[in-house]
Structures are given as structure tokens and as C-alpha cells.
VOGU-3710 file (C-alpha; in Angstrom, 3 decimals, decimal comma):
1> mkvvsvvplt> -0,170/0,044/-0,008  1,088/3,715/-1,029  -0,011/7,113/0,424  0,401/9,594/-2,064  0,797/13,550/-2,091  -1,523/14,716/-5,126  -2,010/18,457/-6,600  -4,913/18,850/-8,473  -4,933/19,761/-11,936  -7,687/22,850/-12,139
11> raplgaelty> -7,424/26,255/-13,326  -9,063/27,418/-9,971  -6,526/27,162/-6,911  -7,543/24,177/-4,488  -5,149/24,778/-2,145  -1,675/23,107/-1,246  -1,284/18,765/-1,921  -3,807/16,741/-0,985  -3,353/13,004/0,306  -5,125/9,691/-0,742
21> ftaaevvpga> -3,946/5,947/-0,220  -3,675/3,390/-3,118  -2,607/0,324/-3,874  -1,703/0,865/-7,359  1,705/1,205/-8,768  2,252/4,840/-8,973  4,941/7,062/-9,424  5,697/10,580/-8,798  4,216/12,280/-12,397  1,433/9,726/-12,816
31> lvvvpvknrq> -1,808/10,985/-13,375  -4,928/9,837/-11,490  -8,338/10,727/-10,593  -8,981/11,595/-6,783  -12,312/12,831/-4,982  -12,643/16,160/-3,761  -16,031/16,700/-1,765  -18,487/15,418/-4,102  -16,541/15,967/-7,522  -13,880/13,620/-9,394
41> idalvtkvtv> -11,136/15,671/-10,355  -7,608/14,636/-12,368  -4,972/15,511/-10,397  -0,719/15,190/-10,563  1,082/12,453/-8,100  3,950/14,226/-6,490  5,084/12,084/-3,547  4,811/8,382/-2,832  5,362/6,805/0,552  5,403/2,864/0,859
51> vdnvkmavkt> 3,872/1,824/4,435  3,878/-1,366/5,887  0,307/-1,031/7,139  -1,830/1,704/5,437  -4,704/0,655/7,950  -2,454/2,132/10,881  -1,515/5,019/8,548  -5,133/6,032/7,794  -6,203/5,518/11,555  -3,237/7,750/12,773
61> anyplrkvsq> -3,542/10,496/10,282  -4,838/13,937/11,572  -7,237/14,030/8,313  -9,404/11,236/6,858  -7,767/9,879/3,955  -9,779/8,462/0,853  -8,736/6,168/-1,470  -7,212/6,963/-5,268  -10,329/6,537/-7,541  -8,563/5,990/-10,895
71> vkakqfflpp> -4,803/5,498/-12,374  -5,038/7,088/-15,617  -1,467/6,841/-16,735  1,534/5,508/-14,741  3,710/8,211/-15,786  2,274/10,950/-17,620  4,761/14,117/-17,009  8,678/13,723/-17,394  10,499/14,801/-14,484  12,083/18,005/-16,174
81> flaaahraad> 9,070/19,329/-16,916  7,407/19,123/-13,182  10,761/20,809/-12,106  10,073/23,656/-14,296  6,766/23,657/-13,249  7,770/23,904/-9,499  9,734/26,798/-10,359  7,535/28,928/-12,776  4,633/27,979/-9,495  6,757/29,800/-7,230
91> yfaaelgpti> 7,968/32,491/-9,489  4,725/33,577/-10,446  3,471/33,013/-6,744  0,658/30,567/-8,463  -0,608/26,948/-7,091  1,498/24,459/-8,850  -1,645/22,427/-10,044  -2,954/25,473/-12,311  0,521/26,135/-13,030  0,462/22,879/-15,116
101> khfvpqpiin> -2,748/23,108/-16,307  -1,392/25,831/-18,639  0,987/23,128/-20,548  -1,178/20,300/-21,022  -4,512/20,094/-23,341  -7,393/19,043/-21,580  -8,258/16,203/-24,391  -5,056/14,454/-23,260  -5,804/14,636/-19,589  -9,209/13,658/-20,386
111> epdpkskivs> -7,874/10,510/-22,131  -4,247/9,608/-21,897  -3,300/6,561/-23,704  -1,828/3,962/-20,723  -0,316/1,851/-23,450  1,722/4,403/-24,756  5,543/4,493/-24,316  7,471/7,711/-24,146  10,240/7,322/-27,034  13,876/6,247/-26,188
121> ppppspvagr> 15,452/5,740/-22,550  16,349/8,876/-20,336  19,927/9,939/-20,926  21,495/10,616/-17,885  20,298/13,800/-16,437  22,473/17,011/-17,073  21,094/18,443/-13,475  21,343/15,245/-11,865  22,426/15,841/-8,332  22,745/19,751/-9,108
131> dekkvkidkl> 20,973/22,739/-8,684  19,110/23,423/-11,460  19,062/26,776/-11,106  22,816/26,769/-11,932  23,239/24,773/-14,653  24,773/26,751/-17,787  23,150/26,386/-21,035  23,225/27,835/-24,186  20,282/30,902/-24,133  20,631/32,658/-27,358
141> vlqesdaerh> 18,667/35,237/-28,942  17,843/36,278/-32,560  17,150/39,754/-33,558  16,699/39,625/-37,037  13,808/39,747/-39,994  10,968/37,161/-40,174  12,885/35,515/-43,460  16,457/35,615/-41,607  15,583/34,343/-38,123  13,790/31,382/-40,268
151> ihyksliree> 17,000/30,576/-42,300  18,763/30,607/-38,978  16,453/28,425/-37,320  16,239/25,754/-40,116  19,985/25,589/-39,872  19,541/24,757/-36,330  17,069/21,994/-36,791  19,568/19,979/-39,180  22,058/20,231/-36,253  19,993/19,231/-33,969
161> farghsvffc> 18,511/16,220/-35,857  21,857/15,150/-36,963  22,657/15,235/-33,538  19,763/12,536/-32,638  17,927/15,460/-30,754  14,856/17,019/-30,925  13,722/20,610/-31,195  10,259/21,865/-29,616  9,703/25,445/-32,039  6,882/28,121/-29,706
171> vptvtdvert> 5,009/30,582/-31,448  2,288/32,478/-29,207  -1,170/31,614/-31,604  -2,570/29,186/-33,941  -2,038/31,387/-36,941  1,611/31,121/-36,043  1,839/27,709/-35,811  0,060/27,421/-39,022  2,386/30,004/-40,876  5,170/28,598/-39,532
181> aeiiskgian> 4,977/24,969/-40,620  4,178/26,391/-43,921  7,736/27,648/-43,914  9,955/25,720/-41,481  8,901/21,988/-42,166  9,923/22,163/-45,797  11,710/18,984/-46,384  11,160/17,717/-42,819  7,478/17,435/-42,838  7,426/13,703/-41,884
191> ytvvlhhrls> 9,589/14,356/-38,984  7,126/17,338/-38,217  4,373/17,209/-35,875  2,270/20,639/-36,040  -0,114/21,172/-32,552  -2,519/23,789/-31,404  -5,890/23,980/-29,732  -8,308/24,157/-32,763  -7,390/20,670/-33,788  -10,775/18,043/-33,121
201> asklksewqh> -9,774/16,088/-30,241  -9,445/12,967/-31,574  -6,773/14,270/-34,093  -5,014/16,041/-31,549  -4,521/12,883/-29,143  -3,577/11,213/-32,773  -0,685/13,541/-33,178  0,157/13,979/-29,556  0,719/10,450/-29,719  2,517/10,179/-32,792
211> avemehpilv> 4,937/12,553/-31,441  5,729/10,922/-28,329  6,362/7,602/-29,899  8,162/8,583/-32,930  11,576/7,077/-32,762  13,628/9,456/-35,308  14,471/13,502/-33,968  11,339/15,287/-34,660  10,025/18,953/-34,904  7,060/20,023/-32,606
221> iatplflslp> 5,618/23,230/-34,006  3,007/24,480/-31,722  1,781/26,675/-28,934  2,948/26,845/-25,241  -0,119/24,708/-23,755  1,777/21,780/-25,861  5,281/22,322/-23,635  4,340/19,433/-21,452  4,769/16,659/-24,529  6,829/14,000/-22,777
231> rhdwralivd> 9,850/13,064/-25,010  13,251/12,487/-23,415  15,334/13,732/-26,300  14,491/17,764/-26,391  17,586/19,635/-26,746  16,501/22,726/-28,304  13,488/25,119/-27,270  12,736/27,853/-29,514  10,519/30,784/-28,420  9,680/32,833/-31,490
241> qesspayksl> 7,997/36,491/-31,755  9,400/36,595/-28,079  7,731/39,974/-27,928  4,021/38,929/-28,573  2,135/39,718/-25,494  0,497/36,358/-25,634  2,802/34,545/-23,926  1,692/36,448/-20,813  -1,922/34,379/-19,450  -4,859/36,891/-19,282
251> trpfvdarkf> -6,339/34,653/-16,496  -4,937/33,071/-13,645  -2,909/31,548/-13,216  -0,870/34,492/-14,707  2,262/32,772/-15,946  4,459/34,003/-18,439  5,306/30,745/-20,835  8,587/32,552/-21,936  9,823/32,106/-18,700  8,329/29,422/-18,118
261> teflaetlga> 10,624/27,857/-21,288  13,370/28,980/-20,027  12,991/27,173/-16,834  12,277/23,958/-18,919  15,594/24,158/-20,955  17,214/24,578/-17,627  15,571/21,184/-16,094  15,985/19,311/-19,632  19,737/20,714/-20,283  18,290/22,075/-23,581
271> klifgdtvlr> 19,429/25,005/-26,004  17,275/28,094/-25,644  16,421/30,505/-28,545  14,843/33,925/-28,190  13,838/35,343/-31,404  11,704/38,220/-32,884  12,307/41,403/-35,376  12,536/43,208/-32,190  13,045/41,824/-28,913  11,768/43,095/-25,616
281> aetvyrtqrg> 13,859/45,948/-24,179  14,280/43,127/-20,766  15,901/40,748/-23,269  18,228/43,263/-24,965  19,333/44,531/-21,632  20,029/40,988/-20,261  22,000/40,357/-23,786  24,268/43,273/-23,091  24,703/41,811/-19,280  26,024/38,394/-20,748
291> dllqlsplkh> 22,778/36,445/-19,302  21,859/35,841/-22,982  24,115/35,051/-25,951  23,761/36,819/-29,306  23,357/33,545/-32,210  24,405/36,166/-34,591  24,960/39,710/-34,092  21,917/41,687/-33,288  20,377/43,782/-35,763  20,195/47,274/-34,692
301> hiasgadyhl> 18,469/48,626/-37,681  15,336/47,279/-39,540  16,277/47,270/-43,434  13,549/48,602/-45,490  13,364/49,557/-49,260  10,431/51,253/-48,793  10,351/55,284/-48,306  8,738/56,449/-45,456  6,393/60,073/-45,447  4,822/61,459/-41,671
311> idlaknkels> 1,764/63,241/-42,551  0,845/66,089/-39,970  -3,089/65,773/-39,653  -2,947/69,244/-37,854  -1,968/70,546/-40,802  -3,451/68,657/-43,478  -7,220/69,177/-44,216  -8,796/66,206/-43,679  -12,355/64,463/-44,583  -14,662/63,261/-42,687
321> ggvshdllal> -13,220/59,416/-41,390  -9,992/60,721/-40,441  -8,329/60,380/-44,087  -6,100/63,219/-45,214  -6,024/64,268/-48,758  -2,138/62,916/-48,929  -3,281/59,351/-48,158  -6,062/59,508/-50,727  -3,602/60,723/-53,192  -1,687/57,459/-52,580
331> idyarkqsek> -4,490/55,070/-52,699  -5,568/56,740/-56,400  -1,664/56,517/-57,263  -1,711/52,827/-56,153  -4,929/52,058/-58,178  -3,668/53,588/-60,909  -0,415/51,566/-60,866  -2,191/48,285/-60,153  -0,419/48,175/-56,222  -1,814/47,071/-53,487
341> vfifshrrgl> -2,331/48,983/-50,249  -2,760/47,649/-46,888  -4,103/50,529/-44,237  -3,931/49,545/-40,451  -5,947/51,286/-38,048  -5,530/50,674/-34,245  -9,031/50,910/-33,262  -12,596/49,089/-33,858  -15,698/50,833/-34,520  -16,568/53,920/-35,686
351> spiivcqdcg> -15,311/55,939/-33,083  -13,177/54,794/-29,834  -14,210/57,647/-27,724  -17,779/59,476/-27,136  -17,622/62,654/-24,906  -20,077/65,154/-23,875  -19,791/68,580/-25,176  -21,126/70,104/-22,187  -19,622/68,947/-18,953  -16,950/66,612/-20,756
361> qlvrcrrcaa> -17,717/63,446/-19,340  -16,603/60,391/-21,244  -19,479/57,807/-21,910  -18,477/54,722/-20,638  -20,042/51,026/-19,794  -22,301/50,698/-17,190  -20,948/47,716/-16,569  -16,790/47,689/-16,080  -17,021/51,686/-16,935  -14,828/51,610/-19,516
371> pvvlhqqqif> -15,242/54,099/-22,584  -17,396/52,709/-24,653  -17,006/52,941/-28,559  -19,506/53,859/-31,441  -20,632/50,888/-34,036  -21,688/51,412/-37,483  -24,821/49,997/-35,989  -25,406/52,902/-34,007  -24,657/50,959/-30,782  -22,256/51,595/-28,101
381> lchhcgderq> -19,597/48,243/-27,639  -17,357/47,900/-24,822  -14,286/46,214/-25,822  -13,306/45,776/-22,501  -16,559/43,320/-21,540  -18,573/42,970/-24,421  -21,612/44,753/-22,952  -23,322/46,858/-25,672  -26,513/49,281/-26,036  -28,533/51,549/-28,056
391> sdemcrnces> -26,418/54,667/-28,698  -29,379/56,995/-28,615  -28,826/58,311/-25,025  -27,735/61,399/-22,826  -25,037/62,029/-20,724  -25,629/60,208/-17,870  -23,395/63,440/-15,814  -25,653/66,263/-16,948  -27,927/64,478/-19,048  -26,988/66,565/-22,361
401> wrltelgtgi> -27,570/65,314/-25,744  -24,707/66,756/-27,215  -22,390/63,705/-27,266  -19,662/63,783/-29,689  -17,278/61,513/-31,554  -13,551/61,429/-30,850  -10,687/59,519/-32,281  -10,885/57,791/-35,518  -11,913/54,153/-35,765  -11,502/51,496/-38,666
411> dqvakaista> -15,151/51,705/-39,545  -14,727/55,290/-40,360  -11,316/54,928/-42,296  -13,151/52,111/-44,523  -16,432/54,660/-44,896  -13,969/57,557/-46,275  -12,172/55,441/-48,636  -15,454/54,112/-49,904  -17,226/57,482/-50,273  -13,704/58,788/-52,324
421> fpdlplaqld> -13,423/55,441/-54,470  -16,531/53,595/-54,846  -15,562/51,200/-57,469  -12,643/50,105/-55,551  -11,781/47,123/-54,082  -12,165/47,352/-50,554  -11,776/44,707/-47,492  -12,095/44,875/-44,154  -10,030/42,768/-41,820  -10,842/43,115/-37,919
431> sdsvktskqa> -12,465/40,984/-35,064  -16,116/42,961/-36,058  -16,235/42,083/-39,449  -14,021/38,480/-39,504  -15,366/35,854/-37,426  -13,128/32,841/-38,490  -9,868/32,185/-39,180  -10,989/30,340/-42,657  -13,169/33,662/-43,354  -9,954/35,961/-42,642
441> egivrkfmas> -7,393/33,868/-44,684  -10,087/33,680/-47,517  -10,116/37,524/-48,036  -6,472/37,869/-47,604  -6,199/35,428/-50,386  -8,308/37,379/-52,567  -6,722/40,592/-51,594  -3,244/39,177/-52,697  -4,456/37,329/-55,840  -5,530/40,509/-57,102
451> sggviigtem> -3,525/43,332/-59,412  -4,716/46,311/-56,693  -6,759/46,839/-54,226  -6,981/48,076/-50,547  -7,508/45,936/-47,088  -7,779/47,821/-43,639  -6,997/45,931/-41,082  -6,501/45,969/-37,327  -3,582/44,436/-35,089  -5,352/41,260/-36,145
461> alyylkerve> -4,062/41,733/-39,787  -0,661/41,234/-39,509  -1,284/37,762/-37,997  -2,720/36,775/-41,796  -0,869/38,974/-44,191  2,318/37,129/-45,183  3,648/38,927/-48,050  5,020/42,496/-48,523  2,868/44,560/-50,271  4,004/47,303/-52,046
471> nvaiaaidsm> 2,044/50,394/-50,168  1,434/50,579/-46,329  -0,534/53,373/-44,462  -0,841/54,094/-40,760  -4,188/55,619/-40,736  -4,674/55,891/-36,806  -2,322/54,935/-33,983  -2,339/58,356/-31,605  -4,392/56,047/-29,306  -2,157/53,932/-28,398
481> lalpdfrtne> -0,123/56,593/-27,002  -2,460/57,417/-24,693  -2,174/54,378/-22,822  -0,507/55,195/-19,348  1,432/51,752/-19,566  5,289/51,757/-19,017  5,035/48,924/-21,672  3,352/51,355/-24,652  6,511/52,603/-26,265  7,540/49,149/-26,979
491> rvfgllsrlr> 4,580/48,352/-28,366  4,263/51,233/-30,802  7,723/50,561/-31,690  7,310/47,139/-32,450  4,081/47,786/-33,964  5,709/50,453/-36,135  8,659/47,827/-37,121  6,610/45,074/-38,093  4,458/47,736/-40,563  7,861/48,657/-41,806
501> gmaskrlvlq> 8,983/45,567/-42,475  5,672/44,638/-44,337  6,084/47,773/-47,129  8,521/46,962/-49,970  7,757/50,691/-51,524  6,093/53,512/-49,679  5,251/53,478/-45,530  2,856/56,308/-44,725  1,866/57,422/-41,091  -0,907/60,019/-40,433
511> trhpehglfd> -0,449/61,332/-36,930  -1,424/64,675/-34,725  1,646/64,097/-33,022  4,550/64,594/-35,309  7,065/65,744/-33,276  6,759/62,326/-30,967  10,472/61,074/-31,039  8,873/57,451/-31,131  7,079/57,897/-34,748  10,676/58,864/-36,112
521> lglkgqvldf> 12,678/55,976/-34,612  9,683/53,451/-35,989  9,754/54,812/-39,473  13,545/54,837/-39,746  13,858/50,981/-38,225  16,290/52,260/-35,820  16,215/49,376/-33,183  19,274/50,740/-30,979  18,637/54,160/-30,425  15,141/53,032/-29,125
531> yrqeiaerkt> 16,445/50,295/-26,878  18,693/53,117/-25,373  15,984/55,756/-24,612  13,553/53,297/-23,741  15,921/51,185/-21,245  17,066/54,897/-19,677  13,288/55,700/-18,670  12,670/52,298/-17,229  15,645/52,703/-14,922  14,688/56,031/-13,967
541> fgyppftili> 11,145/55,357/-13,074  12,049/51,580/-11,713  10,275/49,447/-14,116  11,428/46,130/-15,516  14,008/44,969/-16,104  15,489/46,583/-13,072  12,375/45,527/-10,754  10,040/42,571/-10,363  6,748/43,748/-10,131  3,683/42,175/-8,338
551> kisvtgrkqd> 0,230/43,388/-8,818  -2,344/42,667/-6,190  -5,630/43,621/-7,612  -9,421/42,812/-5,328  -12,233/43,104/-7,646  -16,098/43,434/-6,099  -18,251/46,538/-5,137  -16,580/49,685/-4,307  -17,690/49,696/-0,507  -16,076/45,943/0,229
561> vlpkvkhlad> -12,771/46,663/-2,140  -11,573/50,170/-0,538  -11,295/48,273/2,635  -9,424/44,891/1,940  -7,293/47,451/-0,364  -6,452/49,500/2,675  -5,839/46,116/4,669  -3,652/44,437/2,117  -1,617/47,940/1,862  -1,072/47,442/5,793
571> kfkdyepday> -0,444/43,843/5,616  2,310/44,445/2,740  3,678/47,553/4,523  7,355/46,007/4,630  7,150/46,291/1,071  6,420/49,180/0,386  3,475/49,298/-1,701  1,502/51,666/-3,807  -2,361/51,489/-3,551  -4,449/52,852/-6,556
581> psrhlsgnen> -7,754/51,775/-7,978  -7,750/50,395/-12,028  -8,432/53,155/-14,840  -11,936/51,321/-15,257  -14,030/52,290/-12,733  -17,636/51,593/-12,562  -19,036/53,499/-9,257  -20,088/50,603/-6,695  -19,957/47,680/-9,218  -16,696/45,423/-10,388
591> yrgnilirrk> -14,718/47,752/-8,717  -10,719/47,542/-8,896  -8,033/48,156/-6,547  -4,749/47,396/-6,764  -1,834/47,556/-4,432  2,116/47,175/-6,859  4,699/45,746/-5,040  8,877/46,077/-6,028  11,529/43,494/-5,656  14,887/43,089/-6,717
601> peewpeeslv> 15,309/40,608/-9,622  18,479/38,941/-8,356  16,334/38,384/-4,970  13,114/37,100/-6,567  11,413/34,606/-5,712  11,361/35,548/-2,125  10,095/32,516/-0,193  8,226/34,300/2,666  6,500/36,392/0,204  5,897/33,654/-2,141
611> tllkhlgrad> 3,912/31,495/0,541  1,636/34,941/1,582  1,092/35,530/-2,139  -0,346/32,432/-3,197  -2,628/32,091/-0,010  -3,909/35,571/-0,918  -4,577/34,034/-4,719  -6,892/31,245/-3,480  -9,325/33,945/-2,816  -12,030/34,275/-5,896
621> evtvdvdpad> -12,000/38,143/-4,926  -8,375/38,328/-5,524  -5,584/37,961/-8,219  -1,969/38,229/-7,574  -0,290/38,907/-11,155  3,773/38,615/-10,893  5,693/40,652/-14,165  2,416/41,949/-15,169  1,469/42,826/-18,746  0,350/45,931/-17,495
631> vl> -0,088/47,667/-14,038  -3,336/49,095/-14,635
//
């Protein structure tokens, strides 16, 4: 008989380890089903103790022991993966079970194949008997264009295959998986496995099992959800599009897959590569410090054959919809030359801001208090929580009917261009007008096959436009600068860099803030100058990479939240927290208050603080986010 410790594999934190007994043959890493109250849940075995007299152990326990209901798989997770999960759980102050759940697909947990065999015998562990935090592995960075990075990746994959090693190629989204597979798998398609959550359950399980059992080294191209795939021969982990915010979970546990992959590379003794056109400022800073090595010299200038032109909207006469005469002239010229035009607009809808002309009050969502956006159906839609209502209303503050539209949305841009060129082939690509990937791919395919035409899109369009076009115009991006967040400049510069790389002949930017130095750096592709400016500002204000930020948020009714935030500020007073509300407030309901704690990176994770934060994060109304995507 055995007494086993398990952690529930659930999204919601259910506390620390639970204890059961079983007569089955299990080892740490086994997948079992255990009773929790009136439910049967999946759980991971973390510890096994053999007892001579299980009855005595049950009788003398401080709490009643129950029996393991079922053993689903005798060894479901490999020890290096579990070691990385333990480290990630501590780093992000999260429970182990929900952290693991973030990196394993539910269909595999539901029906694991009990007969499957993990490929190859495990080689001697590179971290056996050593502290995995001190293991030296190759951690490399690659800052090149997409095409140049792919050349490096193909060479690296061939080298690893020649050594008998498999490679995990991690990208942030399903679209990135499919696009990368088309390029990288050429010549090695028989040894490439593509995994993402849109596969049917049966297809996903089939491909997973194929990846586990194939004896030849393989290349897996997948999202972070599949990092638990159990092979002993992983010796290279690639994290491409490293700057993508999609790597950070939007719901708890707030785990960053980039950091988890680094932990996994260390426990595996595998090579790690971070790649992107423009790496995050934190990553470049680590490179300059020597923590990361350069796979090839970092590109400090993004090459482009396109001419760029900045249009000052404050000095140019506009048509309705925020489209200047200069931009219309570019469209007319491209049409006559049978050239394509991609027009970028940052915000969906007609107008991103509605304001009362009499009192200046913003029209806000009645559910979450975020500013609402006017859409063509004459509705106010909240892009924060999805609530919608009719737009025929008065100001809630002064009861005035004089509500006016500010800012430029993609629908306004499309309307202005259609009015100026009624016969021009015009497509729109944003999440309001396109609901499926297949539909988006069809729009882009038709656009690229045409001899001209215009496509207008939000950032969503960049995931589907895989080829360069002659003309790229940025109709509206100023609203991004209004976000009071320390990552805003980096996001704007990264977006400008991607758009610059997309244009083969001309790049045009409309703005009311031509004096903003960020636009000049982005249009010229001056990566090094941007990095120096950005890192200096972050050092001055104490932002990453110079500090670890910990955001604790409390949500609920305002009268309930305020005393809880004050209590937390007092509880963590030794850590000098800052207390503040979120930018989206709504009177009494759904109020969110925050406290922000700063710690030194070299001292994190701190065991005592992590213990407090894990316990705190078990409450439904409280969230703990280490290294948050934003602090608002």
C-alpha cells in the first residue's frame, strides 16, 4: 500500500497538496483521478510513500484519507517538466496544479493512452545531483527579420537532427503555428508535428501520440499549451516572436510561457533561443549583461526598401473619417499603378471615444466603466467586457444630448475611402467584421491575388498578411500613445517595425503628434536608439528589467474593495506597496483596487513573500500577477 500526495489539475486553485492512499503502482508524475468533496478531479502525483500498514497510517492521520479513484497514466509528466513547473509556480506565486494545467491540453488529460511509451530511454540528466538554477546552458537571442530568422532556425534544426535531438518550436498563436509550419517544415514534413488547440480532440490525441512514440528526432511546432509533451530527447527550445503579449496568460494563473520555457530548458539541459524582429527591452538588456548570448549579431536597424512619409494631420485638411488628402492621393496612385495598399487602424468601430460637449464626461460602459466605442449599427459597444447598448442616450452626468465622437476607428476609415473611391475593391479585416480564421484567410488570399485593391485592418490583420505589399499606410495609431503604461512605447515601436517590414515601396503614417520621437525612430527602423531611450526611462522610474513588479488586485463592490485594499497595503507595508484603482471604474459595482510591490530581480522569488501571495491568490476576489502585462 502507498500514501500519495497529489495536486489537482484545475484552473482554479484548490490549495496545496492533497493526500490519498492506493494499492496501484504509481510514481511521481502519474496522472490519477481523486475525490474532492463530491467531485472526481484529475490530479498529479507528486510524492509516493510506501507503508507497511496502511490501516494504521489511515487511523493515525490528522485527517481522513480517501482512496485514489483511478490511475489514468503511470507516468504522464517527465521529471524535467515537473521541476520547471515547480519553479514557475514559485516565480509567479501560483499553485502548482493550475500552473501545470496551463501547459497541457485538456483532451490529453481526459483520455491519456495508458499503453503509450515515451520515446527512447532517458539519457543521464544534465542536472542530476545539481541545483538546476545554476546549470549553464546555451541561451541565445536572434533579432532579425522573419525571413532571416527562419534561415537560422532551419540550420539549427538540421544540426539538432544530426545529433539525434528533437526541437520544440514555440509560437504564441494558432495562426503563427500554421504560418511557421508552412515555412519551417519543408524537407522534414515527415518528422514535423503541428499542434494547436483548434485541432479536433481525436486529431490532437493522434498527433500527440505520434509525437511521443516516433523514434526519429522530431520538430514540434506548437503553442505553449503543448510544452508538457513527454520526450526525453528535447535538446533545443525555440521561442519565436518573443515580444508577443500572447505569451502571458490573461487569466490566472498569470504565467508567462517565455519564463516557463527558460526554466524547462534549464531542467532539460537544452539549448534555448529567443527570436523576434524586435526583442523586448528586458531581453536586449539581459544580452548586454551577458546573461544571454547572440546567435548572430543583433540587428540594430531594420532594413526596408520602402520610402517613408509622415503626414501631420494638424496641418493637413482632412475628410471625414480621419483620412487625409495625402493618403487618398496614395490610394489613387496605387490604383492606377495596380499596386496593393494595406491600411492599418488601431481601433475598431467608428469612434473610440464618445464625450459630452457640455461637461466633458466620457460615455462609459455601465458594467465595467471602460470608455465605449460607437459602431456602425449605432450602438455603444464596450471592447473591455463586451456589453452593448443603443447609442440614443443623454449624458448621465449632466443630461445633455450633445454627445460627440472623438478619435478614428477602422469603420470611419473604411467609410471615408469607400466614399472617395466607390468602385475600389476594399476589404476589412478586424474581429468585428471577420469571425473565423478561414474567413480571414480567404479575404487575404483574394487580396493578394488581385492586381490592386485596398485592405483595411487592425492588428489582427498582421497575423494573416504573410507577404509584403507595395504600400502600407497607418491611418490611426495615436490612441495607443494615450495608454498610461510602461510598455506602451515598446508596443508602438514593435508595431511600427512590423508595418515597416511589410512595405516594399512606401510607408505612410498619419498622426497629430509628428513631434513624438517614437514615430521617427519607428519609421527609420532605429532599434538601437529606441532601446537606449527605453532602457534609460525604465531605469529612472524603476520598471522591468530593473525590478520585479507584483500586482495584487481586488474586485467587487467599491464599499467592499476599499477596506480590503487598505488591509492589504497594511499587511504588506514592509514591502512599501503603492495602492491605486484600475483605470476602468464603475461606481459601486465591479470596482477594482490594486497594490503594486517592487522587488529586486536577483532576490526573486522570496520564499516568505511567495507563500503569502499563494495563500492570498486562493480567494475568488483577489488576483496576484507577478511581472504583469500592465499595471493598470
